[in-house]
C-alpha positions in Angstrom: -1.5 -5.7 18.4 -2.1 -3.6 22.0 -4.9 -4.8 23.7 -6.4 -1.5 23.3 -6.4 -1.1 19.7 -7.9 -4.2 19.5 -10.7 -3.5 21.7 -10.9 -0.2 19.3 -11.1 -2.4 17.0 -13.4 -4.3 17.5 -16.2 -1.9 19.1 -16.0 0.5 16.0 -15.1 -2.0 13.1 -14.2 -2.2 10.0 -14.5 1.2 8.0 -16.8 0.9 5.1 -18.8 3.2 2.8 -21.3 2.4 0.3 -21.9 4.5 -3.2 -25.0 4.4 -5.4 -24.8 5.9 -9.2 -21.4 8.1 -8.0 -22.8 9.8 -4.8 -22.3 8.2 -1.1 -25.5 6.4 0.6 -26.0 7.7 3.5 -26.9 5.1 6.2 -30.2 4.8 7.6 -30.2 4.9 11.6 -31.6 1.7 13.2 -34.5 1.5 15.2 -34.5 2.5 19.0 -35.1 -0.7 20.7 -38.1 0.0 23.1 -36.6 -3.0 25.7 -33.0 -3.6 25.1 -31.7 -7.2 25.5 -29.3 -6.4 28.3 -28.0 -9.4 27.9 -26.6 -8.6 24.8 -25.8 -5.1 25.1 -24.1 -4.7 28.8 -21.1 -6.5 28.7 -19.8 -6.5 32.4 -18.5 -9.7 34.7 -20.6 -10.2 37.6 -19.2 -11.5 40.8 -21.4 -13.5 43.5 -19.0 -13.9 45.8 -16.3 -10.9 45.4 -13.0 -10.7 47.1 -14.7 -8.5 49.7 -17.3 -10.9 50.3 -15.2 -14.0 50.5 -12.7 -12.2 53.3 -15.6 -11.1 55.4 -16.9 -15.0 55.3 -13.3 -16.4 55.9 -12.8 -14.4 59.0 -16.2 -14.2 60.3 -16.7 -18.2 60.4 -13.3 -18.4 61.5 -13.8 -16.6 64.8 -17.0 -18.6 64.7 -15.1 -21.5 64.6 -13.1 -21.1 67.0 -15.0 -20.1 69.5 -17.5 -23.0 69.7 -14.0 -25.0 70.0 -13.4 -23.0 72.9 -10.2 -22.8 71.7 -9.6 -18.7 73.6 -5.8 -18.8 73.4 -5.8 -19.0 69.9 -8.2 -17.2 69.0 -6.5 -14.1 70.8 -3.5 -14.5 69.5 -4.9 -14.4 65.8 -6.9 -11.3 66.9 -4.1 -9.8 68.3 -1.9 -10.7 65.3 -4.2 -9.4 62.8 -5.0 -6.0 65.4 -0.7 -5.3 65.7 -0.9 -5.4 61.6 -3.9 -3.1 61.0 -5.0 -5.5 58.7 -8.6 -4.8 56.6 -10.5 -5.8 53.9 -10.7 -3.4 50.9 -13.8 -2.2 52.4 -11.7 -0.7 55.2 -13.2 -4.2 57.8 -10.7 -4.6 60.3 -9.8 -8.5 60.3 -9.2 -8.1 64.2 -13.3 -6.9 63.9 -14.6 -9.5 62.0 -13.1 -12.3 63.9 -14.7 -11.0 66.9 -18.1 -11.0 65.7 -17.4 -14.6 64.2 -16.6 -15.4 68.0 -19.9 -13.6 69.5 -22.4 -14.6 66.3 -24.0 -17.3 68.0 -25.3 -15.6 71.3 -25.8 -12.3 69.4 -27.9 -13.8 66.2 -29.9 -16.3 69.1 -30.8 -12.7 70.9 -31.8 -11.2 67.6 -34.3 -14.5 66.8 -35.6 -14.4 70.7 -36.2 -10.7 70.0 -38.4 -11.4 67.1 -40.4 -14.0 68.5 -41.2 -11.1 71.3 -40.4 -12.9 74.6 -36.4 -12.4 75.0 -36.0 -11.8 78.9 -37.8 -15.3 79.5 -35.8 -17.5 77.8 -33.5 -19.3 79.5 -31.0 -20.2 77.1 -30.1 -16.4 76.0 -29.5 -15.5 79.8 -27.5 -18.9 79.9 -25.4 -18.0 76.8 -24.6 -14.2 78.1 -23.6 -15.9 81.5 -21.7 -18.8 79.4 -19.8 -15.4 77.9 -19.6 -14.0 81.1 -18.1 -16.9 82.5 -15.2 -17.2 79.8 -14.4 -13.7 80.6 -13.7 -14.6 84.1 -11.6 -17.1 83.3 -9.8 -14.5 80.8 -9.8 -11.0 83.0 -7.2 -9.8 81.8 -7.5 -10.7 77.8 -8.7 -7.3 76.0 -9.5 -9.4 73.0 -12.0 -12.0 74.8 -13.4 -8.5 76.8 -14.3 -6.8 73.6 -16.1 -10.0 72.8 -17.8 -9.7 75.6 -18.7 -6.0 75.6 -19.1 -5.8 71.9 -21.8 -9.2 72.6 -24.2 -6.7 75.3 -23.8 -4.0 72.9 -25.0 -5.8 69.8 -28.1 -7.3 72.1 -28.9 -3.5 73.7 -29.0 -2.8 69.7 -30.8 -5.7 69.0 -33.2 -4.3 71.9 -33.1 -0.7 70.8 -33.8 -1.2 66.7 -33.4 1.8 64.8 -36.3 3.9 65.2 -36.6 7.1 66.8 -36.5 7.2 71.3 -40.1 8.0 70.5 -40.9 4.9 68.9 -39.3 2.6 71.1 -41.3 0.9 73.7 -39.5 1.6 77.3 -38.8 -1.9 77.9 -36.5 -2.0 75.2 -35.4 1.1 76.2 -34.4 0.2 79.7 -32.4 -3.3 78.4 -30.4 -1.1 75.9 -28.9 0.7 78.7 -28.6 -2.2 81.0 -26.8 -4.1 78.2 -24.6 -0.5 77.3 -23.9 -0.5 80.9 -22.4 -4.0 81.7 -20.9 -3.7 78.1 -18.7 -0.7 79.6 -17.7 -2.2 83.1 -16.2 -5.0 80.8 -13.8 -2.5 78.5 -13.2 0.0 81.7 -9.7 -2.1 82.3 -8.5 -1.7 79.0 -7.3 1.7 77.4 -7.1 0.8 73.9 -4.4 3.5 73.1 -1.8 1.9 76.0 -2.1 -1.6 74.0 -2.0 0.1 71.2 -5.2 -1.2 69.9 -7.5 0.1 67.6 -10.0 -2.9 68.4 -10.3 -2.0 71.9 -10.5 1.5 70.9 -13.4 1.0 67.9 -15.3 -0.5 70.7 -14.6 1.7 73.2 -16.0 4.8 70.3 -19.0 2.1 69.8 -19.9 2.2 73.5 -20.2 6.4 73.0 -23.9 5.5 72.3 -25.0 4.4 75.4 -22.5 6.8 77.1 -24.7 9.6 79.0 -21.3 11.2 79.2 -20.1 11.4 75.6 -20.9 14.8 74.5 -17.6 16.1 75.3 -15.8 13.0 74.4 -16.7 11.6 71.0 -14.2 13.6 68.8 -11.3 13.5 71.0 -12.2 9.7 71.2 -12.2 8.8 67.0 -9.1 10.8 66.4 -7.0 8.8 68.4 -9.1 5.9 66.7 -8.2 7.3 63.3 -4.7 8.1 64.3 -4.2 4.4 65.4 -5.7 3.0 62.2 -6.1 5.6 59.3 -6.4 3.2 56.2 -9.8 1.7 57.9 -12.2 3.8 56.7 -14.9 2.0 59.0 -13.7 4.5 61.6 -14.1 8.0 59.9 -17.5 6.7 58.4 -18.7 6.1 62.0 -17.1 9.4 63.3 -19.2 11.3 60.5 -22.2 9.5 61.9 -21.5 10.1 65.3 -21.1 13.9 64.6 -25.1 14.0 63.9 -27.1 16.3 65.9 -29.0 12.5 66.6 -26.3 11.9 68.6 -23.5 14.0 70.0 -22.9 17.0 67.5 -24.6 19.1 64.9 -24.1 19.8 61.4 -21.1 22.7 62.0 -19.3 19.9 64.3 -19.7 17.4 61.5 -18.1 19.6 59.0 -15.3 20.3 61.1 -14.5 16.8 61.7 -14.8 15.8 58.7 -12.0 18.6 57.5 -9.6 17.7 59.7 -9.6 14.0 59.5 -9.0 15.0 55.9 -6.1 16.9 56.5 -4.8 14.3 58.8 -5.0 11.3 56.4 -4.8 13.4 53.3 -1.1 11.6 52.5 -3.6 8.3 52.8 -6.6 9.1 51.1 -6.3 12.6 49.3 -9.4 14.4 50.2 -11.4 11.4 50.7 -11.5 11.3 54.7 -13.8 13.8 54.1 -16.0 12.0 51.6 -15.7 8.7 54.3 -16.7 10.9 56.8 -20.3 12.4 55.2 -20.9 8.5 53.9 -23.1 7.5 56.2 -24.5 10.9 57.0 -26.0 12.1 54.2 -28.1 8.5 54.4 -29.0 9.2 58.2 -29.7 12.4 57.9 -29.4 14.0 54.3 -29.9 17.5 55.8 -26.7 17.5 56.8 -25.6 17.8 52.8 -26.3 22.0 53.6 -22.8 22.1 55.2 -21.7 20.0 52.3 -18.0 21.5 50.5 -19.7 19.7 47.1 -16.1 20.4 45.5 -14.2 18.9 47.8 -16.7 16.0 48.4 -16.5 14.7 44.9 -12.9 15.7 45.0 -12.9 12.9 47.8 -15.1 10.3 45.7 -12.1 10.2 43.0 -9.2 10.5 45.3 -10.7 6.9 46.9 -11.6 5.6 43.8 -8.1 5.8 42.3 -6.6 4.5 45.2 -8.8 1.6 45.0 -7.1 -2.2 44.5 -10.2 -4.1 43.6 -13.8 -3.0 42.8 -15.4 -3.2 45.5 -15.4 0.9 46.0 -16.0 1.9 42.7 -19.6 -0.9 43.4 -19.6 1.0 46.8 -20.2 4.7 45.4 -21.7 3.9 42.5 -24.4 2.2 43.9 -24.1 5.0 46.9 -24.9 7.7 44.1 -27.5 6.0 42.3 -29.5 4.4 44.7 -28.9 5.6 48.2 -28.8 9.1 47.5 -31.9 8.9 45.6 -33.7 6.9 48.4 -33.2 9.8 50.9 -34.0 12.7 48.9 -37.0 13.1 49.4 -36.5 13.5 53.0 -35.6 17.2 51.2 -38.5 17.9 49.8 -38.9 21.2 51.7 -35.1 22.1 51.8 -34.2 23.1 48.1 -30.3 23.4 49.2 -29.9 20.3 50.4 -32.2 18.9 47.9 -29.6 20.1 45.4 -26.9 19.0 46.5 -27.7 15.6 46.7 -28.8 15.5 43.6 -25.1 16.9 42.3 -24.3 13.3 44.4 -26.6 11.5 42.0 -25.3 13.0 38.8 -21.6 11.4 39.8 -23.0 8.1 39.0 -22.2 8.7 35.3 -18.7 8.8 35.7 -18.0 6.6 38.3 -19.8 3.7 36.3 -17.9 5.0 33.0 -14.9 5.7 34.5 -13.8 3.4 37.2 -17.2 0.5 37.0 -15.8 -3.3 35.2 -17.2 -5.7 37.8 -20.2 -6.0 38.9 -21.1 -6.9 42.9 -24.9 -7.2 43.4 -24.4 -8.1 46.6 -23.4 -4.1 47.4 -26.0 -2.6 45.3 -28.6 -5.2 47.6 -26.9 -3.3 50.3 -27.4 -0.3 49.1 -31.2 -0.5 49.0 -31.3 -0.7 52.5 -28.7 2.5 52.7 -26.2 0.0 54.0 -27.6 0.1 57.3 -26.3 -3.4 58.6 -29.2 -3.3 61.4 -31.5 -4.0 58.4 -32.8 -7.7 58.1 -32.9 -9.8 54.7 -34.6 -13.1 53.7 -31.0 -14.4 52.0 -28.0 -13.9 50.5 -29.8 -15.3 47.3 -32.7 -12.4 47.9 -30.3 -9.7 48.5 -27.8 -10.7 45.4 -31.4 -10.7 43.0 -32.5 -7.7 44.0 -28.9 -5.9 44.0 -28.3 -7.2 39.8 -32.5 -6.1 39.0 -31.5 -2.9 40.7 -28.2 -2.4 39.1 -29.8 -3.2 35.5 -32.2 -0.3 35.9 -29.6 2.1 37.6 -27.9 1.0 33.9 -30.8 1.3 31.8 -31.1 4.8 33.5 -28.2 6.0 32.6 -26.9 4.5 29.5 -30.3 4.0 28.3 -30.4 5.8 25.2 -27.2 4.3 23.5 -28.8 0.5 24.5 -32.0 1.6 23.0 -30.2 2.4 19.5 -28.8 -1.3 19.8 -25.3 -0.3 20.9 -23.5 -2.7 22.9 -22.0 -1.1 26.6 -18.6 -3.1 27.1 -17.0 -2.1 30.5 -13.5 -2.6 30.7 -10.7 -1.6 33.4 -9.6 0.9 30.6 -12.7 2.6 30.7 -16.2 1.9 28.7 -16.1 1.8 25.5 -19.9 1.8 23.2 -19.8 -0.6 20.2 -21.9 0.8 17.8 -25.2 -1.4 16.3 
């Protein structure tokens, strides 16, 4: 007996009927449950540390370890190999960038900690840590990997000063520090061309540094086109392009839509329509009114193409939580714009088919991150707290989308073949 046949038998149960006095007796409908027991009625595996998180942690920790041991030659060779082969996590995070994040993490964490305390410019340990990185660069002046680590450390520190608030809400001294660190980061990377090196790592870093470059407006689209063409399977770059095409940075809504469409055309053999969706993924959360320019059928087609091409459950959780949690959280910003609000509501409705057709393992950490709008700058108490927060939110969504079935006492069983409902 096949798996599907066995499962359907289990779900539907044996066919029985009751007769009394020669007439069929109808079965009374079960009373509705006011508070369904999700532990019994929601059947889906829960992963505390899915493959995506394990892979990210492994390479981040490896980069951190090698830098602490000052094994710069070993780190450089590993990063070059990973960059050359375009290796990335299922979520599109390049392994070379994960290694470099780990390598600079101690300095960046120190800066962030001191900024929370409020007086980083007066603290010797931070100056000494930055100087130590600069000294390593001086000893390896022709090493583009170490240059990228140092440049991105300066950029991370710049963002720690800058924060994610609007410019008008940021103190002048913080903006000055942001500009100084961005300027130094550009100086460090100036000798290296990512295209000549065939290096998505360097090209991505140069694109990230556009935010601190007053002359970036005319080159941002071309720079991102070069980057995406170097590593078209790494969707993180397409997401960054969409973000930087917003009016608050280097573009406008029409340019965002144009670049999303152009990128989708160039990467059609890899993503189908998916690149169009990736380009709008973060942009919609940062500025939901860009939904006015959205080609909704194309965007939804892109979600389907991405999920059909995904090899694990990361993207299923990503888009389920994106549509059910992140988009509703920003929709109120469009209360005065009915066209954008309507578009966002259509995206929210996609949660039901995404969860029914593609979700069969729950990753609460992704759902917790969705509650923060997938903002990597957001501060969390701990991974355990994020996991708990994400699990609770996912349960709320399951109740919101499938609650009527569970209130009838029906069990929802999420499988790789789709959602099955076991009648009470």
